[in-house]
PLY file of the C-alpha trace (Angstrom):
ply
format ascii 1.0
element vertex 82
property float x
property float y
property float z
element edge 81
property int vertex1
property int vertex2
end_header
-4.67 -7.09 -27.06
-4.98 -3.63 -28.53
-5.30 0.03 -27.68
-8.21 2.37 -27.01
-8.74 6.01 -26.08
-10.40 6.15 -22.65
-10.68 9.56 -20.95
-13.17 8.11 -18.44
-10.52 5.83 -16.95
-9.13 8.78 -15.00
-12.20 8.64 -12.76
-12.06 4.86 -12.21
-10.79 3.28 -9.00
-7.11 2.63 -9.55
-6.37 0.38 -6.59
-3.30 0.15 -4.41
-0.25 2.04 -5.71
3.12 0.44 -5.03
5.57 1.65 -6.14
4.46 4.95 -7.53
4.30 8.71 -7.39
1.77 10.70 -5.37
1.07 14.16 -6.78
-2.48 15.52 -7.17
-3.65 15.08 -10.76
-0.75 12.74 -11.64
-0.83 8.94 -11.67
2.50 7.23 -12.18
3.48 3.75 -11.12
2.05 0.30 -10.56
-1.56 0.04 -9.38
-3.11 -3.26 -8.34
-6.89 -3.68 -8.17
-8.66 -7.04 -7.79
-5.53 -8.93 -8.81
-4.98 -6.87 -11.96
-1.63 -5.05 -12.22
-1.76 -1.86 -14.32
1.04 0.60 -15.07
-0.04 4.24 -15.16
1.74 7.37 -16.39
-0.90 10.07 -16.84
-1.27 13.71 -15.84
-4.85 15.01 -15.58
-4.93 17.27 -18.68
-3.49 14.51 -20.87
-5.79 12.18 -22.76
-5.18 8.56 -21.77
-4.59 5.61 -24.05
-5.19 2.16 -22.59
-3.04 -0.61 -24.06
-4.26 -4.12 -23.28
-1.35 -6.56 -22.95
-1.18 -10.34 -23.15
1.22 -12.61 -21.24
3.08 -9.67 -19.66
3.78 -8.51 -16.10
1.09 -5.83 -16.46
-2.36 -6.50 -17.88
-2.68 -2.91 -19.14
-0.70 0.27 -19.65
-2.49 3.59 -19.15
-0.48 6.37 -20.78
-1.18 10.06 -21.17
-0.28 11.21 -24.66
-0.63 14.32 -26.78
-2.38 12.63 -29.73
-4.19 9.52 -28.46
-6.07 8.87 -31.70
-2.84 8.61 -33.72
-1.19 6.30 -31.16
-4.24 4.03 -30.95
-4.36 3.76 -34.74
-0.63 3.00 -34.91
-0.76 0.28 -32.24
-3.88 -1.39 -33.60
-2.53 -1.34 -37.17
0.70 -3.01 -35.99
-1.28 -5.71 -34.17
-3.45 -6.33 -37.24
-0.33 -6.95 -39.36
0.86 -9.78 -37.08
0 1
1 2
2 3
3 4
4 5
5 6
6 7
7 8
8 9
9 10
10 11
11 12
12 13
13 14
14 15
15 16
16 17
17 18
18 19
19 20
20 21
21 22
22 23
23 24
24 25
25 26
26 27
27 28
28 29
29 30
30 31
31 32
32 33
33 34
34 35
35 36
36 37
37 38
38 39
39 40
40 41
41 42
42 43
43 44
44 45
45 46
46 47
47 48
48 49
49 50
50 51
51 52
52 53
53 54
54 55
55 56
56 57
57 58
58 59
59 60
60 61
61 62
62 63
63 64
64 65
65 66
66 67
67 68
68 69
69 70
70 71
71 72
72 73
73 74
74 75
75 76
76 77
77 78
78 79
79 80
80 81
């Protein structure tokens, strides 16, 4: 559980998209690869944050955000307080 900045994930194999949006440079929807279900909402110029989940429908969320460093710090600090 936790969050990381991962710009390289945009070049990774995403798997089968269903349901989802198909626009060049935009990944939005559910992608399944090797039994792992990941929710994506990223546009190419955005910098992605990967949030690892536990005991949820999705194993990870991949989100494009304006300030990934701040979001990662916020999420990880909240987890540390638990």
